[in-house]
N, C-alpha and C positions, 0 to 999 in steps of 0.2 A: 558664762553667757548662759541665760535661761532662753530657750527656744520652745515656742508652744506651736502646735500645728494640728489642726483637725482634719482628718480626710472625711471627703466629700461622702454621703451615703447615698445609694443608688434606689430609686423609686420603683418598685415592681416587685419581682420575685425573689425570693430569698435567695442569698448567694451561696453557691458551693464553692467554698474556699478551698483552694489546692494549695497555695503557696504563699501565706500571710510572711512577710519578713522585714525585720528593721535591724539596719546595720548603723552603728554609730562609730566614727571613725575621730580620733583625737589625734593630732599633729602636734608634737611637743618640741619647740624648737630651743631648748635652754637645757643646762644642767639637770638632773634629775632633782637635786635638792630645791631648785627655784620653782619646780611645779607651775609653770607658766603656759596655759594653752593658747597656742597661736591659731589654730584653725579647727572647727568642728563640722564633720560632715554626717548629715543623717539621711538614710536611705530606706524608704518604706515601698515594698512591691507588695501587691495583692493580685493573685491569680485566681480566676474562677472558671468552672466549665459550665457553659450554658448551651444547650442542644448541641453537644458534641463538640463545641468550639471554646478553645482557651483565650479568655479574655485577661490581658495583664495591664495594670495601671502600675507606674513606677515614680515616686515623687522623691527628689533630692534636695536636701537643703544644705547648703555649701555657705557657711558664715553669714546665714540670714537670706540668703539668695536661694530663691525656690525656683525649681526646673520639674515639670512633669511631664511624662512621656507615655503612649499608650501603643498596645500592639494586639493583634488579633492573630492566634495560631502562629506567633514569633513574627509577624509581619508588621512593620511601624505603620501606624495610621494617625490622622488627626484627632483632636476632641471629637469633633462634629461626627466623623465616621464611626468611631469608637461607639459613642451614644447611641446613634442610629442604629447600627448594627447590633448592639447589644440588647436593645429594645426589641428589635425584629425577631431576633433568635429567643428572647425570652417569652414573646408570645407564641412563637412556633412551639417551643417546648410546653406551653402550658395547653396549646390546642393538641398536641400528642397526648398529654396527660390526661386531658378530658376525653379524647378519643377512645384511650385505653380504659379509663373508667366506664364510658358508655359501653364499651363491648364486653365488660365484665358484667355489668347490669343486665345487657341484653342476654348473656350466656345463663345467669341465673333466672331470668324471666322465662326463657326458653325451657330450661331444664324443669321448672315449675309447671309451665304449661303442659310439657309432655308428660310429667307425672300425673297431673290432673286428668288429662284425658285416658291414660291407662287406668288410673284407679276408677274413673266413671264408667269405662267400657266393661271393665271386670266386675262392677257392682251389677249392671245391666244384665251382663250374662247369668250370674249368679241368681238375680231374680227370675230370670226366665226359666232357669233350671227348676227352682223352688215352685214356680208356679205350674209349670208343665207336670211336674211330679205329682201335684195333688190332683189336677184333672185328669190325669192318666189313671188314677185310682176310682175315679168314678165310672170311667169305661171298663177297666179291667174287671171290677167287681159286679159289672152289670145292675148298677143301682141308680142310673141316670133319671129312670122314671119315678123314683121317689123323692128326687130333689125338690125342697121346699123352700123357695127363695124367701129372704128376709131383709130387711132393713140394715141390720147390724152384720149381714154377711155380704151377700150378692143380692139386689133387690129384684132382679129379673132375669128371665131368660136370656131376654136380649143382650143383657149386659154381661152374661155369663159366655153366648156366642162371640160376642164382640169382643171379649178378652181373649179367648183360645182362638179365634179365627183373624181377627184384624190387630189389635194392639201388641200381640207378641210378634207378628210378623213386622210391623214397624220397629219394635224394640230390636230384632234380630237384626234388620236392615242397618239400624242406627250403630249397633255394635260392631259392625263389620265395615263401616264406613273410613276410609282413609284419614289418618291423622291430619293432613293438610285441609280436608274438607268437614271434619267432624267440628261441630258446634258444642261446646260446653253448656251453654245455656240450654240448648235442646237435649242434652243429655241429662241435665239436672230435672228438667220438664218431665221425662220419662221416668226417671228414678221416683220422682214424687207420683207419678200415674200408677207406678207399678209396686211400689214398697209395702202397701197396705194388703194388697192381694194374697201374698201366701198365708198370713194369718186368717182372713177372712175366708178363703178357699177351705182350710183347715178344719175351722169352724163349723163351715156349710157341710164338709163331708161327714163330720161327727154328728151332726143333726140329721143328716140324711141317713145314717146308720141306723141311729136310733128310731127313726119314723118306719125304716125298712123293717127292722125288727118287730115293730109294734103292729104293722101292717100285714107282714108276709106270713102266708099260711102254707105255702109250699116248702117241703122237708129238705129238698136238695138247696133250695136257696137259702134257707135258713142256716143250712150247715155251712154255706160260704159265707154268710153273714157272721157267723161264729168264728170262723178262721180271721176275720178281719179283727176281732176284738180279743184274740186269743194272745 
């Protein structure tokens, strides 16, 4: 007897098959030499875990007669309850996976944001130090009166004072702002404002020293200027 049976395929999430089983029993009611099959029983069992529940479907074919039963966590249910519950648990499992993926994406974003803030603050602090270092040199060597402002360095005394008194204070405040209130956009703007000043100030300092040496006639002051270039 040829028996053909096609199991139904469930639409939705992929199955997590726990226990696929096919059993075929042959009942022979005759001497072995006769080889006559009286009855054939085929049993197919599929178990799958969905959202922590075990869904089991059992199909038995007995001499062409088909019987199908269903159970959830070992408890018998009818086909409608089986299908409905399976669909609900599949959706729940999908939602849990999506929530888990969202949390992972959020953790990655928060890590990147935290490191971006740290790097931005550190760069602002570094620029403050570099700028203050050069500004301090003008005062320490008493050559402020020899400063000659220019377009390729610092264009005016107003900008020089605004940098040393106002912009640096704003930068210090931003660099010490709590991370929860820190704006990376504001940090980027501050970096863009400050990043060219160390080189410009250094060039201004060199031009000022050169001009001071050219103009100075005081021996003590010239000795101090000589110490700068030694």
